[in-house]
C-alpha positions as CSV (number, residue, x, y, z in Angstrom):
1,M,159.7,37.7,169.9
2,S,156.5,39.5,169.4
3,G,156.6,43.3,169.1
4,S,154.5,43.7,172.2
5,K,156.4,41.6,174.5
6,K,158.0,43.5,177.2
7,K,161.7,42.6,178.1
8,K,163.5,43.4,181.3
9,F,166.5,45.5,181.5
10,D,169.5,43.4,180.7
11,T,171.7,43.7,183.7
12,A,174.1,40.9,182.8
13,T,174.8,42.6,179.5
14,M,175.2,45.9,181.3
15,R,177.7,44.4,183.8
16,R,179.8,43.2,180.8
17,V,179.7,46.6,179.1
18,I,181.0,48.1,182.4
19,G,183.7,45.5,182.4
20,L,184.7,46.6,178.9
21,V,185.6,50.0,180.2
22,T,187.2,49.2,183.4
23,P,190.6,48.7,181.8
24,E,190.6,52.5,181.0
25,R,189.9,53.2,184.8
26,G,192.5,56.1,184.5
27,Y,190.6,57.9,181.9
28,L,187.3,57.1,183.7
29,A,188.7,58.7,186.9
30,A,190.0,61.7,185.0
31,G,186.6,62.1,183.1
32,L,184.8,61.7,186.5
33,V,187.1,64.7,188.0
34,F,186.4,66.9,185.0
35,A,182.7,66.1,185.1
36,A,182.7,67.2,188.8
37,V,184.5,70.3,188.1
38,N,182.2,71.1,185.2
39,V,179.0,70.5,187.4
40,A,180.5,72.4,190.3
41,L,181.2,75.3,188.2
42,T,177.9,75.1,186.5
43,L,176.0,75.0,189.9
44,T,178.0,77.9,191.1
45,A,176.6,80.2,188.4
46,P,173.1,80.3,189.8
47,I,174.6,81.6,193.3
48,L,176.4,84.3,191.3
49,I,173.3,85.2,189.5
50,G,171.3,85.3,192.6
51,L,173.7,87.6,194.3
52,A,173.7,90.0,191.3
53,V,169.8,90.0,191.3
54,D,169.9,91.0,195.0
55,R,172.1,94.0,194.0
56,I,169.4,95.3,191.9
57,V,167.2,97.1,194.4
58,G,165.0,98.9,192.0
59,P,164.9,101.3,189.0
60,G,167.9,103.5,189.1
61,E,169.1,101.7,192.2
62,V,171.8,99.1,191.0
63,D,175.0,98.3,192.9
64,F,177.4,98.3,189.9
65,A,180.4,98.3,192.2
66,G,179.1,95.1,193.9
67,M,178.0,93.5,190.7
68,T,181.4,94.0,188.8
69,P,183.4,91.3,190.7
70,I,180.2,89.0,190.6
71,L,180.0,89.3,186.8
72,A,183.9,88.8,186.5
73,A,183.4,85.5,188.6
74,L,180.6,84.5,186.4
75,A,182.6,84.7,183.2
76,A,185.4,82.7,184.8
77,V,183.0,80.0,185.9
78,A,181.5,79.8,182.4
79,L,185.0,79.5,180.9
80,G,186.1,77.0,183.4
81,G,183.0,74.9,183.0
82,A,183.4,74.9,179.2
83,L,187.1,73.8,179.5
84,A,186.1,71.1,182.0
85,G,183.5,69.9,179.8
86,W,185.7,69.6,176.8
87,L,188.2,67.5,178.8
88,M,185.4,65.3,180.2
89,T,184.3,64.5,176.7
90,L,187.9,63.8,175.6
91,C,188.4,61.2,178.4
92,T,184.9,59.6,177.7
93,N,185.6,59.4,174.0
94,T,189.1,57.7,174.7
95,V,187.4,55.2,176.9
96,T,184.7,54.3,174.5
97,Y,186.9,54.0,171.4
98,R,189.6,51.9,173.2
99,A,186.8,49.7,174.6
100,V,185.3,49.2,171.2
101,R,188.6,48.7,169.5
102,R,189.3,45.8,172.1
103,L,185.9,44.4,171.4
104,R,186.2,44.3,167.6
105,Q,189.5,42.6,168.0
106,A,188.2,40.2,170.5
107,L,185.3,39.3,168.0
108,F,187.5,38.9,165.0
109,D,189.9,36.7,167.1
110,K,186.8,34.7,168.3
111,F,186.0,33.8,164.7
112,S,189.5,32.1,164.4
113,A,189.1,30.2,167.6
114,L,185.5,29.0,167.0
115,P,184.9,25.5,165.7
116,I,184.0,25.3,162.1
117,A,180.6,23.8,163.1
118,A,179.7,26.9,165.1
119,I,180.5,29.1,162.1
120,D,178.4,26.8,159.6
121,R,175.5,27.2,162.0
122,Q,175.3,31.0,161.6
123,A,174.3,33.1,158.5
124,R,177.5,34.9,157.4
125,G,175.7,38.1,157.0
126,D,174.6,38.0,160.5
127,L,177.9,37.5,161.8
128,V,179.2,40.5,159.7
129,S,176.2,42.5,161.2
130,R,177.4,41.7,164.7
131,M,181.0,42.9,164.0
132,T,179.8,46.1,162.2
133,N,176.4,47.4,163.0
134,D,176.1,46.0,166.6
135,V,179.6,47.2,167.6
136,E,178.9,50.6,166.1
137,Q,175.7,50.9,167.9
138,L,177.5,49.9,171.1
139,A,180.0,52.7,170.5
140,T,177.4,55.4,170.0
141,G,175.4,54.4,173.0
142,L,178.5,54.4,175.1
143,L,179.6,57.8,174.1
144,Q,176.2,59.4,174.9
145,G,175.7,57.2,178.0
146,F,179.1,58.0,179.8
147,S,178.8,61.8,179.3
148,Q,175.1,61.7,180.6
149,L,176.0,59.4,183.3
150,F,179.0,61.6,184.7
151,T,177.4,65.0,184.4
152,G,173.7,63.7,185.2
153,V,174.5,62.0,188.5
154,L,176.7,64.7,189.7
155,T,174.2,67.5,188.8
156,I,171.3,65.9,190.5
157,L,173.5,65.3,193.7
158,G,174.8,68.8,193.5
159,T,171.6,70.6,192.8
160,L,170.0,68.8,195.7
161,A,172.8,70.0,198.1
162,F,172.6,73.5,196.9
163,M,168.8,73.6,197.1
164,F,168.9,72.1,200.7
165,R,171.5,74.7,201.5
166,L,169.1,77.4,200.2
167,H,165.8,76.3,201.6
168,P,165.2,72.7,203.0
169,P,161.2,72.8,202.8
170,T,161.3,73.9,199.1
171,A,164.0,71.3,198.3
172,L,161.9,68.5,199.8
173,V,159.0,69.5,197.3
174,V,161.6,68.5,194.4
175,V,162.5,65.2,196.3
176,V,159.0,64.2,196.8
177,L,158.2,64.6,192.9
178,T,161.5,62.9,191.9
179,P,160.0,59.3,191.8
180,L,157.5,60.5,189.2
181,S,160.5,61.3,187.0
182,L,162.0,58.0,187.7
183,F,158.8,56.0,186.9
184,V,158.3,57.6,183.5
185,A,162.0,57.1,182.5
186,S,161.9,53.4,183.7
187,F,158.6,52.7,181.9
188,I,159.9,54.2,178.6
189,A,163.3,52.6,178.8
190,S,162.0,49.0,179.4
191,H,159.6,49.2,176.2
192,I,162.6,50.8,174.2
193,H,165.0,47.9,175.2
194,A,162.4,45.4,173.9
195,M,161.9,47.1,170.6
196,F,165.7,47.6,169.9
197,T,166.5,44.1,170.8
198,G,164.0,42.8,168.3
199,Q,165.3,45.3,165.7
200,A,168.9,44.2,166.2
201,E,167.9,40.5,165.6
202,V,166.0,41.4,162.5
203,Q,168.5,43.6,161.1
204,G,171.1,40.8,161.5
205,R,168.7,38.4,159.6
206,M,168.2,41.1,156.8
207,T,171.8,41.8,156.4
208,G,172.5,38.0,156.0
209,F,169.6,37.6,153.4
210,A,170.6,40.8,151.5
211,R,174.3,39.6,151.2
212,E,173.1,36.1,150.2
213,Q,170.9,37.5,147.6
214,I,173.5,39.9,146.2
215,E,176.2,37.2,146.0
216,G,173.8,34.7,144.3
217,Q,172.1,37.3,142.0
218,K,173.0,35.4,138.7
219,V,171.3,32.4,140.3
220,V,168.3,34.3,141.4
221,R,167.9,35.7,137.9
222,A,168.5,32.4,136.1
223,F,165.6,30.9,138.0
224,G,163.2,34.0,137.7
225,S,163.2,34.2,141.7
226,E,163.4,37.9,141.7
227,A,159.8,38.2,143.0
228,R,160.3,35.6,145.7
229,S,163.4,37.4,146.9
230,E,161.8,40.7,146.9
231,A,158.8,39.2,148.8
232,R,161.1,37.7,151.3
233,Y,163.0,40.9,151.7
234,E,159.9,42.9,152.1
235,E,158.8,40.6,154.8
236,L,161.9,41.3,156.8
237,N,161.7,44.9,156.0
238,R,158.2,45.2,157.4
239,E,159.2,43.3,160.5
240,L,162.1,45.6,161.0
241,Y,159.9,48.6,160.3
242,R,157.4,47.4,163.1
243,Y,160.2,47.2,165.6
244,G,161.7,50.6,164.3
245,V,158.4,52.5,164.5
246,R,157.5,51.0,168.0
247,G,160.9,51.9,169.3
248,Q,160.7,55.3,167.9
249,F,157.2,55.8,169.3
250,Y,158.5,55.1,172.8
251,S,161.6,57.3,172.1
252,A,159.3,60.1,171.0
253,L,157.4,59.8,174.4
254,T,160.5,60.5,176.3
255,N,160.9,64.1,175.7
256,P,157.3,65.3,176.3
257,C,156.7,63.0,179.3
258,T,159.9,64.1,181.0
259,R,159.2,67.7,180.0
260,F,155.8,67.5,181.6
261,V,157.2,66.2,184.8
262,N,159.9,68.9,184.8
263,A,157.2,71.4,184.4
264,L,155.3,70.1,187.4
265,V,158.5,70.3,189.5
266,Y,159.3,73.9,188.1
267,A,155.7,75.0,189.0
268,A,155.7,73.5,192.4
269,V,159.1,75.2,193.2
270,G,158.0,78.5,191.8
271,L,154.8,78.3,193.9
272,T,156.4,77.4,197.1
273,G,159.2,79.7,196.5
274,A,157.1,82.7,196.0
275,L,155.1,81.9,199.1
276,T,158.4,81.7,200.9
277,V,159.5,85.1,199.5
278,I,156.4,86.6,200.6
279,S,156.8,85.4,204.1
280,G,160.4,86.6,204.1
281,G,162.1,83.3,204.4
282,L,163.9,83.7,201.0
283,T,165.2,86.7,198.9
284,V,164.2,87.3,195.4
285,G,167.8,86.5,194.2
286,G,167.5,83.2,196.4
287,L,164.3,82.3,194.6
288,S,166.0,83.1,191.3
289,S,168.9,80.8,192.2
290,F,166.4,78.1,193.5
291,L,164.5,78.0,190.2
292,S,167.8,77.8,188.2
293,Y,168.7,74.7,190.5
294,A,165.2,73.3,190.2
295,N,165.7,73.4,186.3
296,Q,169.2,72.0,186.3
297,Y,167.8,69.1,188.7
298,T,165.2,68.1,186.4
299,K,167.3,68.4,183.1
300,P,169.5,65.4,183.7
301,F,166.5,63.1,183.9
302,N,165.2,64.7,180.6
303,E,168.7,64.2,179.0
304,I,169.3,60.6,180.3
305,S,165.8,59.7,179.2
306,G,166.4,61.2,175.7
307,V,169.6,58.9,175.2
308,A,167.7,55.8,176.6
309,A,166.8,54.8,172.9
310,E,170.5,54.9,172.0
311,F,171.6,53.2,175.1
312,Q,168.9,50.5,175.1
313,A,169.9,49.8,171.2
314,A,173.6,49.7,172.4
315,L,172.8,47.0,175.0
316,A,170.9,44.9,172.5
317,G,173.7,45.1,170.1
318,A,176.2,44.3,172.9
319,A,174.1,41.3,173.8
320,R,174.4,39.9,170.3
321,V,178.2,40.5,170.2
322,F,178.6,38.8,173.7
323,K,176.6,35.8,172.4
324,V,179.3,35.1,169.9
325,L,182.1,35.7,172.3
326,D,180.3,33.2,174.7
327,E,180.4,30.4,172.1
328,P,182.8,27.6,173.2
329,D,186.1,27.7,171.4
330,Q,187.3,24.6,169.5
331,T,188.9,22.0,171.7
332,P,192.4,23.3,172.2
333,D,195.5,21.3,171.2
334,A,196.7,18.9,173.8
335,P,199.5,20.3,176.0
336,D,201.8,17.6,174.7
337,A,200.5,17.7,171.1
338,K,203.1,16.9,168.5
339,V,204.1,18.9,165.5
340,L,203.8,17.0,162.3
341,S,207.2,17.2,160.6
342,D,209.0,15.0,158.0
343,C,205.5,13.6,157.0
344,R,205.7,10.4,155.1
345,G,202.0,10.5,154.2
346,R,200.6,7.3,155.6
347,V,197.0,7.9,156.5
348,E,194.6,5.5,158.2
349,L,190.8,5.9,159.1
350,E,189.7,3.0,161.2
351,G,186.1,2.5,162.4
352,V,185.1,6.1,161.9
353,D,181.7,7.2,162.7
354,F,180.5,10.8,162.3
355,S,177.2,12.7,162.0
356,Y,176.6,16.5,161.9
357,T,173.5,16.0,163.8
358,P,172.9,13.3,166.4
359,D,169.7,12.0,164.7
360,R,171.1,11.7,161.2
361,P,174.0,9.3,160.9
362,L,176.3,9.9,158.0
363,I,179.7,8.3,158.2
364,R,179.3,4.8,159.7
365,D,182.4,2.5,160.5
366,L,184.5,3.8,157.8
367,S,188.1,2.4,157.2
368,V,190.5,3.7,154.8
369,W,194.2,3.0,154.5
370,A,196.5,5.2,152.3
371,K,200.2,4.2,152.0
372,P,202.7,6.9,151.4
373,G,202.4,8.3,147.9
374,Q,199.1,6.6,147.2
375,H,196.5,8.3,145.1
376,I,193.1,7.7,146.8
377,A,189.9,8.7,145.0
378,L,186.6,9.2,146.8
379,V,183.5,8.8,144.3
380,G,179.7,8.4,144.8
381,P,176.4,10.1,144.7
382,T,176.0,13.6,146.2
383,G,175.5,13.4,150.0
384,C,177.1,10.0,150.6
385,G,180.0,11.6,152.7
386,K,182.9,12.4,150.4
387,T,183.6,15.9,151.5
388,T,182.9,14.9,155.2
389,V,185.9,12.6,155.0
390,I,187.8,15.6,153.8
391,N,186.6,17.7,156.8
392,L,187.6,14.9,159.1
393,L,191.1,14.6,157.7
394,M,191.7,18.4,158.1
395,R,190.1,18.2,161.6
396,F,187.6,20.7,160.8
397,Y,185.4,18.3,162.5
398,D,186.3,15.4,164.9
399,P,184.8,11.9,164.6
400,Q,182.3,10.6,167.3
401,S,184.1,7.3,167.3
402,G,187.1,5.5,165.7
403,S,190.4,6.8,164.9
404,I,192.3,8.9,162.3
405,R,195.9,8.5,162.0
406,V,198.8,10.2,160.0
407,D,202.2,8.3,160.1
408,G,200.7,6.0,162.9
409,V,199.8,9.0,165.3
410,E,196.2,9.9,166.0
411,T,195.4,13.4,164.4
412,R,194.1,14.7,167.7
413,D,197.8,14.2,169.0
414,Y,199.1,16.7,166.4
415,T,198.6,20.4,166.6
416,R,196.0,21.5,164.3
417,D,198.3,24.1,162.5
418,S,200.9,21.4,161.7
419,L,198.4,18.8,160.6
420,R,196.9,21.3,158.3
421,A,200.1,22.5,157.0
422,G,200.7,18.9,156.1
423,F,197.8,18.9,153.5
424,G,197.4,21.1,150.5
425,M,193.8,21.6,149.8
426,V,192.1,22.9,146.6
427,L,188.3,23.1,146.8
428,Q,185.5,23.5,144.1
429,D,184.5,26.9,145.8
430,T,187.3,29.2,145.3
431,W,188.2,31.7,147.8
432,L,190.3,34.9,146.9
433,F,190.8,37.9,149.0
434,S,191.0,41.5,148.0
435,G,194.6,41.9,147.0
436,T,196.8,41.4,144.1
437,I,197.2,38.1,142.2
438,R,200.8,37.8,143.5
439,E,199.6,38.2,147.2
440,N,196.7,35.6,146.6
441,I,199.2,33.0,145.2
442,A,201.6,33.7,148.2
443,Y,198.8,33.5,150.7
444,G,200.4,30.1,152.2
445,R,203.9,31.4,151.8
446,P,204.0,35.2,152.3
447,D,207.7,35.0,152.2
448,A,207.9,33.4,148.7
449,T,210.1,35.2,146.1
450,D,208.6,36.5,142.8
451,D,210.5,33.7,141.0
452,E,208.7,31.1,143.1
453,V,205.3,32.6,142.8
454,I,205.7,32.7,139.0
455,A,207.0,29.0,139.0
456,A,203.9,28.1,140.8
457,A,201.7,29.9,138.4
458,K,203.4,28.3,135.4
459,A,203.0,24.9,137.0
460,A,199.3,25.5,137.4
461,H,199.0,26.8,133.8
462,A,198.0,30.3,135.2
463,H,201.0,32.3,134.0
464,S,199.6,32.8,130.4
465,F,196.4,34.4,131.4
466,I,198.0,36.4,134.2
467,K,200.5,38.0,131.8
468,R,197.6,39.1,129.6
469,L,196.2,41.2,132.3
470,A,196.9,45.0,132.3
471,K,199.2,44.9,135.5
472,G,200.1,41.1,135.4
473,Y,200.9,39.8,138.9
474,D,200.2,43.2,140.4
475,T,196.5,43.1,139.2
476,P,194.1,43.9,141.9
477,I,191.4,41.0,142.5
478,A,187.9,42.3,143.2
479,E,186.2,41.0,146.4
480,G,185.7,37.2,145.8
481,G,187.5,37.4,142.6
482,G,184.6,39.0,140.8
483,N,186.9,40.4,137.9
484,L,188.1,36.9,137.1
485,S,186.4,33.9,135.5
486,Q,185.5,30.8,137.6
487,G,188.1,28.7,135.9
488,Q,190.8,31.6,136.5
489,R,190.1,31.6,140.1
490,Q,190.5,28.0,140.3
491,L,193.9,28.1,138.5
492,L,195.0,30.8,141.2
493,C,193.9,28.4,144.1
494,I,195.8,25.6,142.5
495,A,198.9,27.7,142.2
496,R,198.5,28.8,145.7
497,V,198.8,25.1,146.8
498,M,201.7,24.2,144.4
499,L,203.7,27.1,146.0
500,T,203.3,25.6,149.4
501,D,204.5,22.1,148.1
502,P,202.7,20.1,150.8
503,P,203.5,16.4,151.6
504,M,199.9,15.5,151.1
505,L,197.1,16.9,148.9
506,I,193.5,17.1,149.1
507,L,191.4,18.0,146.0
508,D,187.8,18.4,146.3
509,E,186.4,18.8,142.7
510,A,189.5,20.9,142.2
511,T,189.2,20.9,138.3
512,S,185.5,21.2,138.0
513,S,185.5,24.6,136.5
514,I,188.3,24.2,134.1
515,D,187.9,23.4,130.4
516,T,188.9,19.9,129.4
517,R,192.1,20.9,127.6
518,T,193.4,22.8,130.6
519,E,192.2,20.1,132.8
520,V,194.6,17.5,131.1
521,K,197.6,20.0,131.7
522,I,196.5,20.5,135.4
523,Q,196.2,16.8,136.0
524,R,199.6,16.3,134.5
525,A,200.9,19.1,136.8
526,F,199.3,17.5,139.8
527,D,200.6,14.0,139.0
528,E,204.2,15.5,138.9
529,M,203.7,17.6,142.0
530,M,202.3,14.4,143.9
531,A,204.8,12.0,142.9
532,G,205.7,10.1,146.1
533,R,203.1,12.0,148.1
534,T,199.8,11.1,149.3
535,S,196.6,12.5,147.9
536,F,192.9,12.5,148.4
537,V,190.8,13.3,145.4
538,V,186.9,13.8,145.5
539,A,185.7,13.8,141.9
540,H,182.4,13.6,140.1
541,R,184.2,13.5,136.7
542,L,185.5,10.0,136.9
543,S,187.9,10.5,133.8
544,T,190.1,12.4,136.2
545,I,190.7,9.6,138.7
546,R,191.2,6.6,136.4
547,S,194.9,6.4,137.2
548,A,194.1,6.5,141.1
549,D,196.0,3.9,143.1
550,C,192.7,3.1,144.9
551,I,189.1,4.2,144.1
552,L,186.6,4.1,147.1
553,M,183.0,4.0,146.0
554,M,180.8,5.5,148.7
555,R,177.3,5.3,149.3
556,D,175.2,6.4,152.5
557,G,178.5,7.1,154.4
558,R,180.0,3.5,153.8
559,I,182.6,2.2,151.2
560,V,180.7,-0.2,149.0
561,E,183.5,-0.9,146.6
562,K,187.2,-0.2,146.4
563,G,190.0,-1.2,144.1
564,T,191.6,0.3,140.9
565,H,189.6,1.6,137.9
566,D,190.1,-1.6,136.0
567,E,189.4,-3.9,138.9
568,L,186.2,-1.9,139.7
569,M,185.0,-2.0,136.0
570,A,185.8,-5.9,135.9
571,K,183.3,-6.2,138.9
572,N,180.6,-4.5,136.9
573,G,179.1,-3.1,140.3
574,A,178.1,0.3,141.5
575,Y,181.4,2.1,140.2
576,A,181.1,0.6,136.8
577,A,177.4,1.7,136.6
578,L,178.3,5.2,137.6
579,Y,181.2,5.3,135.2
580,N,179.2,4.0,132.3
581,S,176.4,6.6,133.1
582,Q,178.9,9.3,132.3
583,F,180.4,7.9,129.2
584,A,177.5,5.9,127.6
585,P,176.6,7.1,124.2
586,T,173.6,9.5,124.0
587,E,170.6,8.1,122.3
588,G,169.6,10.0,119.3
């Protein structure tokens, strides 16, 4: 969207924001009552002031006896108005923060319900920005918007009623000039909304880019790409600056424009009222009251326009949040879905076709049969579909055609949770959360005993390095495991799977970050753990899968060769060529 493009007020988002706060209708009603009390008391003050002014006849001629109860009433009105205002703010704050709490929870829950494909399409930093920056912007806008809406509308209606009661002709002057205030506010608000919508979008992209660059800083520096990264960030920064400056420009117009209109109204009331006083249609005290009401009448327009920038930014942020919430959930489990239990580990893929995008086929007519306890290895060049097969087995994605069965039952007929619990998965990309080493190992089994956690760590050959740490198993792990080496993180992920003791195992380059000596130990531990259990191994280092019961050589989403290591080497085909390329002697 160009910076100059005007965008209409987002009424659909506004309706949804209102829907967010309706569950707190009790607090909304209470806030409205306190707002009415606050406004009523505030509007009573000018009447009392006018009565007091009329008791001042001239120098030395002041009716103190008559003024005393008026001043006492004025003090009571001021205290009562302050108390009502505080209670109104308490109610609106409660409404806002409860609504935002529900929205944050709904957004986080949505991430768990979204299909993996929807998450893969989004920049991670942009998703984080929607959950933090955009939700916080909505909270700020709601807080200001509620208080201004409650008091502003009631003040406008109340002052009009009092002004018509005092002198209808002069009140008509105010009403005639009102559309000018509305036009100015509407004009500015529409431009502010366009600017802050663009600002929210660019801010999300900037957050995603910054996070990506920080996480990959070693790679950026290794390739000397600092200048390119800085240039790209500067480009985003300039775009954000343009939206921000234009948004603030229109925001800055708000106050002077509305004050100018307010001054016109005040001057018109003063002139009309003065002429009325001269003609005897209004007392000096009545004119004083009328001028106070005229000032109070225009003040809400000024205040509401003043918070228009915040409110428009809030709507822009809300629209981005709702866009995530409107994403379709993953296909739910069938009502009669079975729970995978007592799994024997017979896995069959028959005639499977799959592509991430319709115009780029990936897996075509793939058929794989794994008997219980078999060790199946998937090998082949990068991009041939090895990891995609793993995604299909775990039902992160569903095939476009063909069938995938476990123990003779379509995987679609199992509940996702039970199917995924049947597989233990160790990936090349490690994932550790901020917590202790003990908590990370026990992630799949939070109820595991300390002895079970230690046993899993020993089986994964992680126990020795854990004991060397200052706090052992209670050592805190930094975000992403930054205080551990890549190999140590991989060992913890392997220990995590060993603790769950699954009936089937998926290893996607699971030992790629481990030294050769440790890899031999890990391979032995895996062999022991998977004895009698089905396993699928994706490997580039072919030395790790020589003992596999069946090796599937893949290319362009198809199986071009299959057999044991010895059988494939005897064929002297694609597998043999790939294997020899890894172990051929280097020419000197």
